[in-house]
C-alpha positions as CSV (number, residue, x, y, z in Angstrom):
1,M,97.6,115.3,112.1
2,S,97.3,116.9,116.0
3,F,98.8,117.4,118.3
4,E,98.2,114.5,119.8
5,E,99.7,112.9,117.2
6,Q,102.8,115.0,117.5
7,Q,102.8,113.8,120.7
8,E,103.5,109.9,120.0
9,A,105.1,110.5,116.7
10,V,109.0,108.5,116.7
11,W,111.1,109.2,114.1
12,R,113.4,106.6,113.2
13,V,116.4,107.5,111.7
14,A,119.4,105.4,110.6
15,L,122.5,106.1,111.3
16,A,125.5,105.5,108.9
17,S,129.2,105.6,108.8
18,Y,132.2,103.5,108.5
19,D,133.2,104.4,112.5
20,P,131.0,102.9,115.4
21,R,132.7,104.9,118.0
22,E,131.2,108.0,115.7
23,M,128.5,106.9,114.9
24,R,128.0,106.1,119.1
25,V,128.1,109.3,119.9
26,W,125.7,110.7,117.7
27,M,123.3,108.3,117.9
28,R,123.4,108.7,121.8
29,Y,123.6,112.2,121.6
30,L,120.4,112.5,118.6
31,E,118.3,110.3,120.9
32,E,119.2,112.5,124.3
33,C,118.0,115.1,122.4
34,N,114.4,114.5,121.4
35,P,112.5,111.5,123.1
36,A,110.3,111.3,119.9
37,I,114.5,109.5,118.1
38,R,114.9,106.0,117.9
39,C,118.8,105.8,116.1
40,T,119.9,102.5,114.3
41,G,123.1,102.5,112.7
42,Y,124.1,100.9,109.8
43,R,127.9,99.6,108.5
44,T,127.3,97.1,105.6
45,S,124.3,99.5,103.3
46,Q,122.8,95.7,102.4
47,T,120.9,96.1,105.3
48,L,120.9,99.8,105.2
49,L,119.5,99.6,101.8
50,R,116.9,96.5,102.1
51,R,115.4,99.0,105.3
52,L,114.9,101.8,103.4
53,E,113.2,100.0,100.9
54,Q,110.5,99.0,104.1
55,G,109.9,102.1,104.4
56,D,111.3,101.3,108.4
57,V,113.4,104.5,107.9
58,D,111.8,108.5,108.2
59,V,115.4,109.9,108.1
60,L,118.6,109.1,106.6
61,C,121.8,110.2,108.1
62,L,125.4,110.0,107.2
63,L,128.0,110.5,108.1
64,Y,131.6,111.2,107.4
65,T,135.3,111.1,109.2
66,S,137.9,112.6,107.1
67,D,141.3,111.5,108.9
68,A,142.3,115.4,107.4
69,A,143.5,117.6,110.3
């Protein structure tokens, strides 16, 4: 991959979480850190699995929120 192609590359990141607030925070953080990142949030496994099978995801992040303090 050439330097120009790397500059134009977009990482399609799938974030999966039952906590919509946590997911929004991480989506915003990742996209602000790197403009080449495009996040999509998923709260159901069926939709996420379909996207994975279609090859529409480059990176998968499973977010776990513990209630223990």
